[in-house]
Biopython code that builds the backbone (N, CA, C, O; Angstrom):
import numpy as np
from Bio.PDB.StructureBuilder import StructureBuilder

atoms = [
    (1, "UNK", "N", (-78.567, 39.940, -176.860)),
    (1, "UNK", "CA", (-78.836, 40.997, -177.721)),
    (1, "UNK", "C", (-78.558, 42.352, -177.120)),
    (1, "UNK", "O", (-79.148, 42.682, -176.092)),
    (2, "UNK", "N", (-77.718, 43.129, -177.687)),
    (2, "UNK", "CA", (-77.273, 44.544, -177.243)),
    (2, "UNK", "C", (-78.498, 45.476, -177.462)),
    (2, "UNK", "O", (-79.174, 45.335, -178.481)),
    (3, "UNK", "N", (-78.781, 46.345, -176.613)),
    (3, "UNK", "CA", (-79.813, 47.348, -176.727)),
    (3, "UNK", "C", (-81.190, 46.965, -176.237)),
    (3, "UNK", "O", (-82.098, 47.794, -176.167)),
    (4, "UNK", "N", (-81.329, 45.720, -175.905)),
    (4, "UNK", "CA", (-82.662, 45.254, -175.234)),
    (4, "UNK", "C", (-82.668, 45.626, -173.744)),
    (4, "UNK", "O", (-83.705, 45.577, -173.082)),
    (5, "UNK", "N", (-81.470, 46.005, -173.229)),
    (5, "UNK", "CA", (-81.537, 46.353, -171.714)),
    (5, "UNK", "C", (-80.386, 47.384, -171.508)),
    (5, "UNK", "O", (-79.461, 47.487, -172.313)),
    (6, "UNK", "N", (-80.488, 48.076, -170.479)),
    (6, "UNK", "CA", (-79.374, 48.974, -170.090)),
    (6, "UNK", "C", (-79.040, 48.804, -168.543)),
    (6, "UNK", "O", (-79.859, 48.340, -167.749)),
    (7, "UNK", "N", (-77.803, 49.210, -168.199)),
    (7, "UNK", "CA", (-77.520, 49.073, -166.812)),
    (7, "UNK", "C", (-76.871, 50.313, -166.265)),
    (7, "UNK", "O", (-76.023, 50.798, -167.015)),
    (8, "UNK", "N", (-77.064, 50.897, -165.194)),
    (8, "UNK", "CA", (-76.453, 51.955, -164.573)),
    (8, "UNK", "C", (-75.951, 51.756, -163.134)),
    (8, "UNK", "O", (-76.686, 51.262, -162.280)),
    (9, "UNK", "N", (-74.716, 52.137, -162.879)),
    (9, "UNK", "CA", (-74.063, 51.867, -161.629)),
    (9, "UNK", "C", (-74.229, 53.130, -160.766)),
    (9, "UNK", "O", (-73.896, 54.206, -161.262)),
    (10, "UNK", "N", (-74.714, 53.085, -159.528)),
    (10, "UNK", "CA", (-74.702, 54.212, -158.723)),
    (10, "UNK", "C", (-74.008, 53.910, -157.466)),
    (10, "UNK", "O", (-74.338, 52.892, -156.858)),
    (11, "UNK", "N", (-73.064, 54.689, -156.992)),
    (11, "UNK", "CA", (-72.408, 54.483, -155.696)),
    (11, "UNK", "C", (-73.389, 55.094, -154.591)),
    (11, "UNK", "O", (-73.734, 56.275, -154.593)),
    (12, "UNK", "N", (-73.779, 54.188, -153.688)),
    (12, "UNK", "CA", (-74.751, 54.661, -152.596)),
    (12, "UNK", "C", (-74.083, 54.870, -151.251)),
    (12, "UNK", "O", (-74.712, 55.446, -150.363)),
    (13, "UNK", "N", (-72.804, 54.421, -151.039)),
    (13, "UNK", "CA", (-72.087, 54.695, -149.794)),
    (13, "UNK", "C", (-70.648, 54.519, -150.061)),
    (13, "UNK", "O", (-70.251, 53.797, -150.976)),
    (14, "UNK", "N", (-69.865, 55.167, -149.280)),
    (14, "UNK", "CA", (-68.376, 54.919, -149.370)),
    (14, "UNK", "C", (-67.740, 55.210, -148.027)),
    (14, "UNK", "O", (-68.267, 55.916, -147.168)),
    (15, "UNK", "N", (-66.565, 54.611, -147.914)),
    (15, "UNK", "CA", (-65.788, 54.686, -146.676)),
    (15, "UNK", "C", (-64.406, 54.377, -147.112)),
    (15, "UNK", "O", (-64.153, 53.916, -148.225)),
    (16, "UNK", "N", (-63.437, 54.668, -146.125)),
    (16, "UNK", "CA", (-62.016, 54.544, -146.437)),
    (16, "UNK", "C", (-61.752, 53.056, -146.817)),
    (16, "UNK", "O", (-61.953, 52.164, -145.993)),
    (17, "UNK", "N", (-61.293, 52.795, -148.091)),
    (17, "UNK", "CA", (-61.041, 51.550, -148.475)),
    (17, "UNK", "C", (-62.143, 50.636, -149.063)),
    (17, "UNK", "O", (-61.928, 49.452, -149.322)),
    (18, "UNK", "N", (-63.380, 51.270, -149.266)),
    (18, "UNK", "CA", (-64.415, 50.494, -149.747)),
    (18, "UNK", "C", (-65.591, 51.334, -150.116)),
    (18, "UNK", "O", (-65.581, 52.541, -149.872)),
    (19, "UNK", "N", (-66.699, 50.695, -150.745)),
    (19, "UNK", "CA", (-67.814, 51.488, -151.205)),
    (19, "UNK", "C", (-68.975, 50.494, -151.477)),
    (19, "UNK", "O", (-68.712, 49.296, -151.584)),
    (20, "UNK", "N", (-70.189, 50.924, -151.586)),
    (20, "UNK", "CA", (-71.307, 50.099, -151.885)),
    (20, "UNK", "C", (-71.979, 50.811, -153.004)),
    (20, "UNK", "O", (-72.027, 52.039, -153.077)),
    (21, "UNK", "N", (-72.547, 49.917, -153.957)),
    (21, "UNK", "CA", (-73.283, 50.471, -155.212)),
    (21, "UNK", "C", (-74.420, 49.641, -155.444)),
    (21, "UNK", "O", (-74.487, 48.481, -155.037)),
    (22, "UNK", "N", (-75.398, 50.272, -156.152)),
    (22, "UNK", "CA", (-76.554, 49.593, -156.689)),
    (22, "UNK", "C", (-76.462, 49.743, -158.175)),
    (22, "UNK", "O", (-76.001, 50.772, -158.667)),
    (23, "UNK", "N", (-76.910, 48.695, -158.936)),
    (23, "UNK", "CA", (-76.894, 48.683, -160.303)),
    (23, "UNK", "C", (-78.403, 48.471, -160.870)),
    (23, "UNK", "O", (-79.001, 47.430, -160.597)),
    (24, "UNK", "N", (-78.920, 49.341, -161.553)),
    (24, "UNK", "CA", (-80.285, 49.183, -162.100)),
    (24, "UNK", "C", (-80.197, 48.686, -163.451)),
    (24, "UNK", "O", (-79.468, 49.202, -164.297)),
    (25, "UNK", "N", (-80.990, 47.613, -163.674)),
    (25, "UNK", "CA", (-81.022, 47.006, -165.095)),
    (25, "UNK", "C", (-82.364, 47.374, -165.527)),
    (25, "UNK", "O", (-83.327, 47.170, -164.789)),
    (26, "UNK", "N", (-82.491, 47.936, -166.747)),
    (26, "UNK", "CA", (-83.768, 48.347, -167.282)),
    (26, "UNK", "C", (-84.007, 47.619, -168.623)),
    (26, "UNK", "O", (-83.095, 47.525, -169.444)),
    (27, "UNK", "N", (-85.081, 47.167, -168.816)),
    (27, "UNK", "CA", (-85.655, 46.616, -170.124)),
    (27, "UNK", "C", (-85.957, 47.826, -171.112)),
    (27, "UNK", "O", (-86.390, 48.869, -170.623)),
    (28, "UNK", "N", (-85.751, 47.730, -172.443)),
    (28, "UNK", "CA", (-86.089, 48.612, -173.344)),
    (28, "UNK", "C", (-87.674, 48.444, -173.662)),
    (28, "UNK", "O", (-88.514, 48.266, -172.780)),
    (29, "UNK", "N", (-87.955, 48.525, -175.017)),
    (29, "UNK", "CA", (-89.286, 48.438, -175.462)),
    (29, "UNK", "C", (-89.873, 47.147, -175.418)),
    (29, "UNK", "O", (-91.089, 47.040, -175.574)),
    (30, "UNK", "N", (-89.103, 46.080, -175.210)),
    (30, "UNK", "CA", (-89.528, 44.720, -175.085)),
    (30, "UNK", "C", (-89.123, 44.100, -173.848)),
    (30, "UNK", "O", (-88.080, 44.414, -173.277)),
    (31, "UNK", "N", (-90.016, 43.128, -173.375)),
    (31, "UNK", "CA", (-89.612, 42.400, -172.231)),
    (31, "UNK", "C", (-88.241, 41.587, -172.271)),
    (31, "UNK", "O", (-87.832, 41.085, -173.318)),
    (32, "UNK", "N", (-87.584, 41.494, -171.107)),
    (32, "UNK", "CA", (-86.343, 40.852, -171.173)),
    (32, "UNK", "C", (-86.489, 39.512, -170.363)),
    (32, "UNK", "O", (-87.129, 39.511, -169.312)),
    (33, "UNK", "N", (-85.898, 38.373, -170.849)),
    (33, "UNK", "CA", (-85.918, 37.229, -170.235)),
    (33, "UNK", "C", (-84.513, 36.738, -170.028)),
    (33, "UNK", "O", (-84.068, 35.911, -170.823)),
    (34, "UNK", "N", (-83.718, 37.204, -168.959)),
    (34, "UNK", "CA", (-82.328, 37.017, -168.757)),
    (34, "UNK", "C", (-81.503, 38.230, -169.092)),
    (34, "UNK", "O", (-81.815, 38.927, -170.057)),
    (35, "UNK", "N", (-80.537, 38.492, -168.389)),
    (35, "UNK", "CA", (-79.713, 39.580, -168.645)),
    (35, "UNK", "C", (-78.295, 39.311, -168.095)),
    (35, "UNK", "O", (-78.096, 38.518, -167.175)),
    (36, "UNK", "N", (-77.339, 40.001, -168.697)),
    (36, "UNK", "CA", (-75.912, 39.976, -168.301)),
    (36, "UNK", "C", (-75.382, 41.377, -168.328)),
    (36, "UNK", "O", (-75.523, 42.062, -169.342)),
    (37, "UNK", "N", (-74.764, 41.844, -167.233)),
    (37, "UNK", "CA", (-74.154, 43.230, -167.159)),
    (37, "UNK", "C", (-72.594, 43.035, -166.961)),
    (37, "UNK", "O", (-72.098, 42.229, -166.174)),
    (38, "UNK", "N", (-71.971, 43.800, -167.702)),
    (38, "UNK", "CA", (-70.433, 43.844, -167.741)),
    (38, "UNK", "C", (-69.794, 45.104, -167.460)),
    (38, "UNK", "O", (-70.359, 46.111, -167.890)),
    (39, "UNK", "N", (-68.718, 45.231, -166.817)),
    (39, "UNK", "CA", (-67.952, 46.432, -166.710)),
    (39, "UNK", "C", (-66.550, 46.148, -166.424)),
    (39, "UNK", "O", (-66.236, 44.988, -166.159)),
    (40, "UNK", "N", (-65.636, 47.109, -166.449)),
    (40, "UNK", "CA", (-64.248, 46.954, -166.236)),
    (40, "UNK", "C", (-63.978, 47.974, -165.092)),
    (40, "UNK", "O", (-64.346, 49.143, -165.209)),
    (41, "UNK", "N", (-63.323, 47.514, -163.973)),
    (41, "UNK", "CA", (-62.796, 48.382, -163.076)),
    (41, "UNK", "C", (-61.601, 49.326, -163.507)),
    (41, "UNK", "O", (-60.681, 48.864, -164.182)),
    (42, "UNK", "N", (-61.619, 50.591, -163.131)),
    (42, "UNK", "CA", (-60.526, 51.380, -163.528)),
    (42, "UNK", "C", (-59.226, 51.284, -162.753)),
    (42, "UNK", "O", (-58.146, 51.508, -163.300)),
    (43, "UNK", "N", (-59.338, 50.947, -161.461)),
    (43, "UNK", "CA", (-58.246, 51.052, -160.531)),
    (43, "UNK", "C", (-58.075, 50.065, -159.538)),
    (43, "UNK", "O", (-57.712, 50.333, -158.392)),
    (44, "UNK", "N", (-58.369, 48.747, -160.015)),
    (44, "UNK", "CA", (-57.987, 47.535, -159.239)),
    (44, "UNK", "C", (-59.051, 47.220, -158.124)),
    (44, "UNK", "O", (-58.788, 46.480, -157.176)),
    (45, "UNK", "N", (-60.213, 47.802, -158.291)),
    (45, "UNK", "CA", (-61.307, 47.540, -157.338)),
    (45, "UNK", "C", (-61.681, 46.010, -157.338)),
    (45, "UNK", "O", (-61.432, 45.350, -158.347)),
    (46, "UNK", "N", (-62.264, 45.432, -156.251)),
    (46, "UNK", "CA", (-62.665, 44.134, -156.253)),
    (46, "UNK", "C", (-63.963, 44.018, -155.454)),
    (46, "UNK", "O", (-64.111, 44.734, -154.464)),
    (47, "UNK", "N", (-64.934, 43.133, -155.840)),
    (47, "UNK", "CA", (-66.153, 42.937, -155.237)),
    (47, "UNK", "C", (-65.965, 41.972, -153.985)),
    (47, "UNK", "O", (-65.462, 40.852, -154.068)),
    (48, "UNK", "N", (-66.412, 42.525, -152.878)),
    (48, "UNK", "CA", (-66.392, 41.701, -151.684)),
    (48, "UNK", "C", (-67.696, 40.986, -151.368)),
    (48, "UNK", "O", (-67.680, 39.933, -150.730)),
    (49, "UNK", "N", (-68.728, 41.489, -151.765)),
    (49, "UNK", "CA", (-70.115, 40.824, -151.571)),
    (49, "UNK", "C", (-71.023, 41.274, -152.698)),
    (49, "UNK", "O", (-70.903, 42.418, -153.135)),
    (50, "UNK", "N", (-71.922, 40.441, -153.192)),
    (50, "UNK", "CA", (-72.784, 40.764, -154.188)),
    (50, "UNK", "C", (-74.213, 40.222, -154.049)),
    (50, "UNK", "O", (-74.324, 39.043, -153.712)),
    (51, "UNK", "N", (-75.244, 40.900, -154.256)),
    (51, "UNK", "CA", (-76.609, 40.289, -154.001)),
    (51, "UNK", "C", (-77.553, 40.511, -155.295)),
    (51, "UNK", "O", (-77.406, 41.448, -156.079)),
    (52, "UNK", "N", (-78.480, 39.573, -155.397)),
    (52, "UNK", "CA", (-79.377, 39.679, -156.448)),
    (52, "UNK", "C", (-78.863, 39.465, -157.848)),
    (52, "UNK", "O", (-79.389, 40.012, -158.818)),
    (53, "UNK", "N", (-77.710, 38.567, -157.945)),
    (53, "UNK", "CA", (-77.085, 38.384, -159.146)),
    (53, "UNK", "C", (-75.922, 37.297, -158.978)),
    (53, "UNK", "O", (-75.593, 36.985, -157.833)),
    (54, "UNK", "N", (-75.398, 36.813, -159.885)),
    (54, "UNK", "CA", (-74.178, 35.852, -159.754)),
    (54, "UNK", "C", (-73.072, 36.518, -160.627)),
    (54, "UNK", "O", (-73.293, 36.941, -161.762)),
    (55, "UNK", "N", (-71.884, 36.573, -160.016)),
    (55, "UNK", "CA", (-70.781, 37.268, -160.663)),
    (55, "UNK", "C", (-69.709, 36.303, -161.079)),
    (55, "UNK", "O", (-69.567, 35.255, -160.451)),
    (56, "UNK", "N", (-68.968, 36.593, -162.077)),
    (56, "UNK", "CA", (-67.652, 36.081, -162.432)),
    (56, "UNK", "C", (-66.761, 37.214, -162.842)),
    (56, "UNK", "O", (-67.170, 38.186, -163.478)),
    (57, "UNK", "N", (-65.503, 37.041, -162.442)),
    (57, "UNK", "CA", (-64.400, 38.126, -162.506)),
    (57, "UNK", "C", (-63.262, 37.558, -163.259)),
    (57, "UNK", "O", (-62.809, 36.457, -162.946)),
    (58, "UNK", "N", (-62.791, 38.233, -164.210)),
    (58, "UNK", "CA", (-61.450, 37.904, -164.823)),
    (58, "UNK", "C", (-60.663, 39.186, -164.958)),
    (58, "UNK", "O", (-60.937, 40.052, -165.789)),
    (59, "UNK", "N", (-59.620, 39.261, -164.049)),
    (59, "UNK", "CA", (-58.844, 40.470, -163.909)),
    (59, "UNK", "C", (-59.734, 41.626, -163.379)),
    (59, "UNK", "O", (-60.388, 41.601, -162.337)),
    (60, "UNK", "N", (-59.648, 42.649, -164.279)),
    (60, "UNK", "CA", (-60.518, 43.846, -163.870)),
    (60, "UNK", "C", (-61.979, 43.807, -164.537)),
    (60, "UNK", "O", (-62.791, 44.721, -164.388)),
    (61, "UNK", "N", (-62.186, 42.819, -165.177)),
    (61, "UNK", "CA", (-63.545, 42.667, -165.993)),
    (61, "UNK", "C", (-64.622, 41.874, -165.034)),
    (61, "UNK", "O", (-64.350, 40.816, -164.466)),
    (62, "UNK", "N", (-65.728, 42.466, -164.954)),
    (62, "UNK", "CA", (-66.634, 41.774, -164.007)),
    (62, "UNK", "C", (-67.897, 41.531, -164.946)),
    (62, "UNK", "O", (-68.280, 42.405, -165.724)),
    (63, "UNK", "N", (-68.477, 40.379, -164.837)),
    (63, "UNK", "CA", (-69.685, 40.014, -165.419)),
    (63, "UNK", "C", (-70.777, 39.563, -164.374)),
    (63, "UNK", "O", (-70.492, 38.699, -163.545)),
    (64, "UNK", "N", (-71.930, 40.099, -164.409)),
    (64, "UNK", "CA", (-72.883, 39.737, -163.478)),
    (64, "UNK", "C", (-74.181, 39.295, -164.242)),
    (64, "UNK", "O", (-74.756, 39.993, -165.077)),
    (65, "UNK", "N", (-74.567, 38.026, -163.837)),
    (65, "UNK", "CA", (-75.838, 37.543, -164.583)),
    (65, "UNK", "C", (-76.960, 37.593, -163.639)),
    (65, "UNK", "O", (-76.714, 37.697, -162.437)),
    (66, "UNK", "N", (-78.144, 37.530, -164.058)),
    (66, "UNK", "CA", (-79.338, 37.619, -163.325)),
    (66, "UNK", "C", (-79.342, 36.360, -162.213)),
    (66, "UNK", "O", (-78.707, 35.333, -162.455)),
    (67, "UNK", "N", (-80.040, 36.509, -161.089)),
    (67, "UNK", "CA", (-80.470, 35.459, -160.210)),
    (67, "UNK", "C", (-81.689, 34.773, -160.865)),
    (67, "UNK", "O", (-82.339, 35.294, -161.771)),
    (68, "UNK", "N", (-81.944, 33.564, -160.333)),
    (68, "UNK", "CA", (-83.096, 32.780, -160.897)),
    (68, "UNK", "C", (-84.393, 33.586, -160.688)),
    (68, "UNK", "O", (-85.289, 33.353, -161.500)),
    (69, "UNK", "N", (-84.615, 34.428, -159.800)),
    (69, "UNK", "CA", (-85.769, 35.110, -159.490)),
    (69, "UNK", "C", (-85.934, 36.437, -160.089)),
    (69, "UNK", "O", (-87.034, 36.981, -159.995)),
    (70, "UNK", "N", (-84.819, 37.107, -160.785)),
    (70, "UNK", "CA", (-85.012, 38.479, -161.250)),
    (70, "UNK", "C", (-84.561, 38.587, -162.728)),
    (70, "UNK", "O", (-84.227, 39.701, -163.131)),
    (71, "UNK", "N", (-84.522, 37.537, -163.565)),
    (71, "UNK", "CA", (-84.203, 37.552, -164.926)),
    (71, "UNK", "C", (-85.198, 38.088, -165.883)),
    (71, "UNK", "O", (-84.920, 38.593, -166.971)),
    (72, "UNK", "N", (-86.473, 37.922, -165.344)),
    (72, "UNK", "CA", (-87.585, 38.430, -166.361)),
    (72, "UNK", "C", (-87.879, 39.933, -166.012)),
    (72, "UNK", "O", (-88.229, 40.188, -164.860)),
    (73, "UNK", "N", (-87.767, 40.881, -166.874)),
    (73, "UNK", "CA", (-88.253, 42.220, -166.756)),
    (73, "UNK", "C", (-89.206, 42.628, -167.751)),
    (73, "UNK", "O", (-88.988, 42.372, -168.935)),
    (74, "UNK", "N", (-90.310, 43.277, -167.362)),
    (74, "UNK", "CA", (-91.391, 43.716, -168.374)),
    (74, "UNK", "C", (-90.855, 44.818, -169.099)),
    (74, "UNK", "O", (-89.912, 45.457, -168.633)),
    (75, "UNK", "N", (-91.398, 45.115, -170.258)),
    (75, "UNK", "CA", (-90.979, 46.140, -171.143)),
    (75, "UNK", "C", (-91.072, 47.452, -170.352)),
    (75, "UNK", "O", (-92.064, 47.715, -169.672)),
    (76, "UNK", "N", (-90.011, 48.269, -170.459)),
    (76, "UNK", "CA", (-89.885, 49.436, -169.671)),
    (76, "UNK", "C", (-89.718, 49.373, -168.189)),
    (76, "UNK", "O", (-89.722, 50.395, -167.502)),
    (77, "UNK", "N", (-89.563, 48.104, -167.666)),
    (77, "UNK", "CA", (-89.428, 47.884, -166.222)),
    (77, "UNK", "C", (-87.942, 47.760, -165.831)),
    (77, "UNK", "O", (-87.079, 47.868, -166.702)),
    (78, "UNK", "N", (-87.647, 47.553, -164.633)),
    (78, "UNK", "CA", (-86.358, 47.378, -164.091)),
    (78, "UNK", "C", (-86.204, 46.454, -162.868)),
    (78, "UNK", "O", (-87.174, 46.112, -162.191)),
    (79, "UNK", "N", (-84.957, 46.071, -162.620)),
    (79, "UNK", "CA", (-84.679, 45.403, -161.469)),
    (79, "UNK", "C", (-83.270, 45.963, -161.003)),
    (79, "UNK", "O", (-82.669, 46.881, -161.560)),
    (80, "UNK", "N", (-82.869, 45.298, -159.952)),
    (80, "UNK", "CA", (-81.658, 45.999, -159.227)),
    (80, "UNK", "C", (-80.791, 44.800, -158.637)),
    (80, "UNK", "O", (-81.310, 43.783, -158.177)),
    (81, "UNK", "N", (-79.600, 44.994, -158.688)),
    (81, "UNK", "CA", (-78.651, 44.186, -157.886)),
    (81, "UNK", "C", (-77.559, 45.168, -157.305)),
    (81, "UNK", "O", (-77.339, 46.253, -157.843)),
    (82, "UNK", "N", (-76.959, 44.783, -156.304)),
    (82, "UNK", "CA", (-75.976, 45.597, -155.456)),
    (82, "UNK", "C", (-74.782, 44.806, -155.125)),
    (82, "UNK", "O", (-74.728, 43.591, -155.316)),
    (83, "UNK", "N", (-73.721, 45.581, -154.574)),
    (83, "UNK", "CA", (-72.469, 45.038, -154.182)),
    (83, "UNK", "C", (-71.774, 45.902, -153.325)),
    (83, "UNK", "O", (-71.984, 47.115, -153.322)),
    (84, "UNK", "N", (-70.892, 45.304, -152.539)),
    (84, "UNK", "CA", (-69.822, 46.050, -151.752)),
    (84, "UNK", "C", (-68.412, 45.688, -152.483)),
    (84, "UNK", "O", (-68.171, 44.610, -153.027)),
    (85, "UNK", "N", (-67.651, 46.646, -152.403)),
    (85, "UNK", "CA", (-66.273, 46.448, -153.087)),
    (85, "UNK", "C", (-65.178, 47.143, -152.216)),
    (85, "UNK", "O", (-65.368, 48.050, -151.405)),
    (86, "UNK", "N", (-64.046, 46.569, -152.526)),
    (86, "UNK", "CA", (-62.750, 47.112, -151.921)),
    (86, "UNK", "C", (-62.152, 48.099, -152.853)),
    (86, "UNK", "O", (-62.197, 47.871, -154.062)),
    (87, "UNK", "N", (-61.564, 49.239, -152.367)),
    (87, "UNK", "CA", (-60.990, 50.199, -153.296)),
    (87, "UNK", "C", (-61.662, 51.514, -153.260)),
    (87, "UNK", "O", (-62.596, 51.742, -152.491)),
    (88, "UNK", "N", (-61.184, 52.386, -154.098)),
    (88, "UNK", "CA", (-61.685, 53.716, -154.246)),
    (88, "UNK", "C", (-62.968, 53.599, -154.983)),
    (88, "UNK", "O", (-63.041, 52.822, -155.935)),
    (89, "UNK", "N", (-64.066, 54.370, -154.583)),
    (89, "UNK", "CA", (-65.317, 54.302, -155.163)),
    (89, "UNK", "C", (-65.293, 54.660, -156.628)),
    (89, "UNK", "O", (-64.688, 55.656, -157.024)),
    (90, "UNK", "N", (-65.990, 53.802, -157.483)),
    (90, "UNK", "CA", (-65.806, 53.935, -158.904)),
    (90, "UNK", "C", (-67.235, 53.737, -159.526)),
    (90, "UNK", "O", (-67.974, 52.915, -158.983)),
    (91, "UNK", "N", (-67.682, 54.437, -160.636)),
    (91, "UNK", "CA", (-68.899, 54.110, -161.224)),
    (91, "UNK", "C", (-68.626, 53.948, -162.672)),
    (91, "UNK", "O", (-68.967, 54.825, -163.467)),
    (92, "UNK", "N", (-67.972, 52.764, -163.081)),
    (92, "UNK", "CA", (-67.648, 52.596, -164.379)),
    (92, "UNK", "C", (-68.944, 52.477, -165.322)),
    (92, "UNK", "O", (-70.035, 52.208, -164.820)),
    (93, "UNK", "N", (-68.796, 52.680, -166.668)),
    (93, "UNK", "CA", (-69.904, 52.378, -167.569)),
    (93, "UNK", "C", (-70.198, 50.999, -167.673)),
    (93, "UNK", "O", (-69.286, 50.198, -167.878)),
    (94, "UNK", "N", (-71.354, 50.643, -167.557)),
    (94, "UNK", "CA", (-71.775, 49.130, -167.608)),
    (94, "UNK", "C", (-72.556, 48.975, -169.008)),
    (94, "UNK", "O", (-73.168, 49.883, -169.569)),
    (95, "UNK", "N", (-72.421, 47.674, -169.457)),
    (95, "UNK", "CA", (-73.176, 47.299, -170.607)),
    (95, "UNK", "C", (-74.065, 46.188, -170.217)),
    (95, "UNK", "O", (-73.757, 45.377, -169.344)),
    (96, "UNK", "N", (-75.291, 46.159, -170.950)),
    (96, "UNK", "CA", (-76.290, 45.042, -170.521)),
    (96, "UNK", "C", (-76.558, 44.362, -171.881)),
    (96, "UNK", "O", (-76.802, 45.029, -172.886)),
    (97, "UNK", "N", (-76.506, 43.015, -171.881)),
    (97, "UNK", "CA", (-77.016, 42.274, -172.971)),
    (97, "UNK", "C", (-78.072, 41.227, -172.460)),
    (97, "UNK", "O", (-78.222, 40.966, -171.267)),
    (98, "UNK", "N", (-78.772, 40.668, -173.462)),
    (98, "UNK", "CA", (-79.742, 39.708, -173.294)),
    (98, "UNK", "C", (-79.463, 38.397, -174.073)),
    (98, "UNK", "O", (-78.751, 38.504, -175.071)),
    (99, "UNK", "N", (-79.933, 37.182, -173.740)),
    (99, "UNK", "CA", (-79.543, 36.018, -174.399)),
    (99, "UNK", "C", (-79.919, 36.044, -175.918)),
    (99, "UNK", "O", (-79.640, 35.087, -176.640)),
]
sb = StructureBuilder()
sb.init_structure("model")
sb.init_model(0)
sb.init_chain("A")
sb.init_seg("    ")
for serial, (resi, resn, name, xyz) in enumerate(atoms, 1):
    if name == "N":
        sb.init_residue(resn, " ", resi, " ")
    sb.init_atom(name, np.array(xyz, "f"), 0.0, 1.0, " ", f" {name:<3s}", serial, name[0])
structure = sb.get_structure()
């Protein structure tokens, strides 16, 4: 269900050839039980390591689903996952959906 959650990507560190980001997943007015965040890389970036979620990649499109322990978010609450990536730091717009 779209609109039940939102996701924001924030770059927290960068270095030549790579960067680190945190992604905050927020529940809306209702509790969330499971979430999926998606975004598309603008310039060929690739994830080298990801924590607090499980990823799948198809070309430049990234999909991250909740881990077993952080899928439930109280109404108005949030959780976070993070990653390191190769390439120029980017903060693409992410979408969040629930089952």
